[in-house]
N, C-alpha and C positions, 0 to 999 in steps of 0.2 A: 492503584491508579484511580483518579476521579472518573466515574462512569456517568453516562447520561442517565437522568432520572426517568425511568420508563413509566408512563401513565398506566394506571390500573384499569381504566375503562375509557370508552370513547367519550363519555360525558366529561370526564376529567380532562381528556385531551382537548376537547373543544373549548373548555374553560380557560385554556392557556392562551390568553389574549396576546401576550407578547409574541408568541410564535405565529398566531394568526395574522398579526399585523405585518409580518415580514415576508410572508410567503414560505416561511419555513415550517409552518404548521401543516405539513404536507403528507402525513403518514397515517391517514385514517384506516387503511386496510390492514396494516401490519400489527395493529393492536386489537383487532377484532379476534374472535375466537378462531382457533385453528380450523382451516377448511381443506387443506391439502392432505395427501396421504402420509402416514407415519413411515419412517424409514424401516426397511426390511431388516429384521434381526439376522445377522450373519455371524456364525461362530468363528473362533480363531482358526479353525481348520478348514473353513470354506474359503472360496475365492469370491471377491467382489466383482460385479459386472461394471466396468468403468468405461465411460465415454469421454472423449477428449474434444473440447471446443476450442479450436485454434491449434490444429495439429502440426502446422509448420513452425519454423522459427523456434522460439523458446518452448513452445508446446512439445517439440520433439524430445527435448531433455526431460520434460516433466513426464511424458509418456514412458520413456525408458525408466524413469524413477519408480513407476508403478507397474512395470511389465510383469512382475510376479503374479499379478491378478489377471482377470479376464478382460482384455481390451476388446470390447464388443462393438465400438463405434468410433469413427474418426470424422470430425466435422471441420471443414476449412472452406472459406469462401474462395480460395485460390488453389485449385487442385494441382497446379504445377508447383506451387510453393510447398505443398504437403506430399509431393510425389515420393520422397524418400521414406516417409512414414507409412504410406500406403503399401509400399513394397515390403517394408519390414513387418507389417501386421496385415497380411493379406486376407485374414478371416474376418477382420473388422468391417462392418458396414460403413459405407461412405456417404456423407451428407455435405451440403453447402449451407443449409439453414438449420441452426440448432433447434429452432422452434419445432420444425417438422420432425427432427430426430427425437426430441423429448416426447412429442405427442405419439409417435409411432412405436417407440421402443420402451415398452412398459417394464422390461426386465432390467433396465439400468438402475444400479444401486447408488452410483456416485459419479460426479463429473469433475474433470480438471478443466479449468478455464484459463486459457493462455492467449487470449485475443488482445488487440490493442486496448488501451485503457478505457476508451469511451464505450466499449461493449462489455466490460467486465460485469457490471451490475445487472444489466438486462438479462444476460445469460445465467448468471449465478442465482439471481432471485427467482427466476422461473423454475430452475432446477430445484432449489431448496423448497419452494412452495409445493413441489410435487414429491417431497420427501426424499430428495437425493442429497447425499453428503456432498460437500463442496470444498475443493482445493482451488484457490484463485491466486493467480500471479500478483506480484506487487507492481505498482501500488494497488491496494485493494480496489479502489474505485477512481473514477475521473473527477468526481465532485464530492463535497462534504456531505451533501444530502444523501447521496448514494451510499456512502460509508455508513451513515446512520441506519438506513434501510437494511443494508446487508447484515449489520450487527443484530438488529431487532428481529429480522426474519429468521436468522439462524437460531436465535433463542426460542422464538415461537414454535419453530418446527422441530426442534430437538435434534438437529443434524450435526454431524462431526465436521469441523471446518479447519482450514489452515491457509494462511497467506504464504506466498512463495518467496519469503525472505530467508533463503536457505541457510544463511549464517547462524540463524537461531539454533540450529542443531549442533553447532560447534561446541565442543567441551571447553574450549578456550573462552568463548563468549560467556558461557554460563559461569565459568570460574571468575571471569571479570566482574560479572554482576555480584557474585558472592563477596569478592574483595571490596567493591565499592560499598555494598550494604553492610559490611562488617565495620565500616568506619575507618578503614585504613588511611584514607586521604582526608578524613574529616568531613564536615558538612560541605556539600558542593553548591557553589553559587554561580558558577559560570561553565558553559559548555561550548566548545568550538568543533564544528564538523565541516569537512571540505571534501571535494570530489574532483576527479579529472573530467567529469562531464560538463557540457554536452559534447558528444562525439558524433553529432549530426547537426545540420544547419538549424539555427534558431536566432531570432533577433534581427537578422540582416536581410531577410528575403520578404518578398511580397507574394500575394496569391498569384499563381500562374494564370496567364490569359490564353495560352494555347491549349488545344484540346486534342491530345493524341488519343488514338483508339484504345478502348479497354481491351486488355489481353483476353484471348478467347477462353482461357481457363478460369477467369475471375468473374465472380458475381459482384459487381461494384456496388449495387444498391444494398446488398447484404453487408458488404464491408462497411458502408456508411452507417448502417444500423440506425440508432437514435439521433445521430448528428444531422444537422441541416444539409440538404442536398447541395452538391457541387459536382462539377465534372471530374472524371478520373484524371489523375496525373501521377507520374512516378515520383514527384516531389513529396507525395504522401505515403504511398504504399510501394513495396512492402515494409520498408524500414524507417523512413524519415518522418513518420507521423508523430513521433514523440515531441518534436518542437512546435507543433501546431496546436493552438489552444483548443480547437474543437475536438481533437482526437487524443492528445497526450497530456502529460503533466510536467513536461520539461525535465531539466536536470534534477529539480527538487523531487518530483515524484519518482523518477527513475532510481535514485540512489539513497534518498534519506531513509527508506525502509530498511536498507542494509546498514549504512554507516552510522546512523544515529540509534540503532537498535539497543545497544548497550546502555546508552544514556536514558532512553525512555523506559526501559525495563528496570534498571537499577534504581532510578530516581522517581519512578512512578509519576511521570510528569503530567499525565492527564491533559486537560484543556488549557491552552494558552489564554492569556487575557488580552494579548496584543501581538501584532507583528508589524514590522516596518522595513521596507526595502531601503537600506542605507546606500546601496548601489544597485542600479537597474539600467543596464546599458542597452541601447538600441530597442527601446520599448516601442511596440506597435500593437495594433488591435488583433493581429492574426497569430503571432507567435510569442513564445516566451523570450526574455532578454538573452543576449549573448553572454552576459556576465551579470552576476548578482551577489550581493551580500545582504542577508536578511537577519534582523534581530527579532527574536521572539521573547516574550516575557511570560514566565509561568509563576503562578502564585505559590505561597507556602503550602505544603502538603503534610498534615500532621506535625511531627517535630522536625521536618525538613524545611530549610529556608527557601525563599523565592530564588528562581534561577533565570539568568539571562542566557539565552541559547542563540548562537551565531552560526549561520549557514553561509558557505562560500562555494561558488562554482565559477566556471569559465576562466579558470586560471587564478582566481583570487585565493589568498591563503590567510591564515590567522596571523596575528602579530607574533614576532619571534620571542618577545618577552611576555610570558603568560601568567606570572605570579609565582610566589614562593621561590624566587631567585632562579626560576627555570628559563633557560634560553634554548629555543629550538634550533636544530642544525640548519645550515644554509640549504642543504639538499634534502629538505623535508619531503616525505612521500607524497605522491600525487593525490592520494586519498587518505583520510585519517580522522581521528577523533581525539579530543582533549577534554577531560573533566578536571576542572580546577577546584580543588578543595582547600579547606583552611590548613591542612597538614601536608598536602602534597598534590601531585598531578598524576592522573591516569592518562597515559599516552598510548594510543593504538595506531600503528602506521599501515593499516589496511582497511578494506571496505567492510569487513564483517566484525571487527573487534575481537577476532579470535587470537590475536597476539597483542600483548601489551607490556608496558614497562611502567613502573612507579618511579616518579621523579621528585626531587633530585635523587639520583641513584645512591649517593653516599648515605642519605637518610634511610634508605630501605635495604641496605646491603645485608642485613640480618633478618629481613622480614620473613615471617612464616605465614603461609596462606591459611585462611580460616577453614574450619571444617565444612565439608560439603553440605549444602542445604537444598540445592536444586538437583532434580534427576538428570542423568546424562541420557543423551538421545541415541536411539538405535539407527538414526538417519532421518532427515527431514521428511521425506515422503513416507517412510515407514511409520513414523509417529502418527501421521494422519491415517494411514491404513489401519493401524492398531486401534485408533480412536473410533473409526468406522465400525469396527468389530466389537465395540463395547469397552475398549481399554481407556486409559486416562486421556483427557483432552490434550491435543497437541499444544505445544508452548505458544505458537503464534496463531491460535484459534481466533475467531472473530471478536470474542470478548476483549482480547488484547489488541488485535490488529485493526479492528474497526475504529476505536477512539484514537489509536496511534495515527491512522491514516487521516482522520479528521484534523488532528493537530498539524500534521505535515502540510496538508493542502491549504491551510490558511496562508501559507507563503505564496501560493499561486494567485491569491487575491492581492497580496501586498505588492508584488512586483508590477501589478497593473494599476496601482493607485499611488498618488503622492501622499506623503505623510503617514502617520501611524494609523493602523487599522485596529480599532477596539472591538473585542470579540466577546460575545456572550455564548459560551460553549453549550450550556444546558439548553438555552433557547435557540441555538444554532442560527445566530444572526450577528451581522455587523451593526454596532450601535451608533456609529458616528458617520456613516456613509451609506445611505440607503441604496444608492445605485449599485453598490457591490453585492447586495443581497441577491441580485439576479444571477450572479455567478455561483452562489451557494447551491442553488438548484437550477441547472440549465434546462431549457425547454427541450422536450423530446419530439422528434419528428412523428407525424401521424403513423400509427401502426406499431409503435414501440412504446412500451410502458413497463413500469415496475409493478 
């Protein structure tokens, strides 16, 4: 995968005038010498002390995924939302503010971050700077800038990391990557990915004007975190935040980390050079569109050709004729992935790419899978636990999932702009629409920082 070029010194960083010109030259702290604590060395036979940031909702499943370790703290801004986990882990200390938790509990070895998207980075980066290993739910961050910071801080601090795209642990996904990289379908020039999302309102609503009372169990100011202040409303929390631009990343961020994972991993896609919303329905300044089709362009990588990557949501689907004489069925799955190669088509009819068929079927009736080249996973959360204890890096560590997230989130800019968005990945800037660069690094509310 094409990786960001990390400057070797602050002087070299400041000399990067293209980044300075865009507001994307934003990372002076993360390339300075390490100032935080080093991770505590934990043997394979010891248990990690793990804290959960965002204990309700998706965080409940993540907590249960690491329950073999010591769950020492549960943090959630809404204690009613997290009540089930508080009951399940009665010995864990309870917090509403992760900053207070991290400052008070020096014994924490690792954190799981499962908050809404807009607080992923502030929580994860603070923990990593303190030498804590980090598991963060998908999408890794709310903005491209935050993904770059997450990636670089993880490298700087030497912590074990993992993004919560659980399908990465599937043996089927890893086998699919091996099949594609073996050349079974030939060079891939086109990718199609679609989803059944959004399953929440987006595109059609306006910001609420009424102001119901904040639930007694919720710390609304902490829920807002780095986002601009606004009154509480159930249109945002606890679930519908994904469709709002200030808090979520829409259908794109919710599912691309799952459904496009095979393509990004197998094709080493790296940074796109452009993205364009071919369809973007019900666009407004507050929420993501109700429907979209986005075309990304990726440049050649080594001996692999350029790739056109198409994303579909809101009920949109790929064309039924996709090349190589392949015609998709009328009742195509609600979510799926197609890689169109010169010799055939890789078709996965689910979110994770864990099941797949090579098409046309007659051409592959005698196909024999290649020898295994990727390790098989003991389980997505266990991979991370093992990495925290000195084992191999988890497959979806931030070296992989950071640039993956950056690429994905270019689509969140494209749906809010007419025409093609030209992208300088290394410089982290839009080159043909200066106004969009304000979305690359959103403003943080006072009191919140990376």
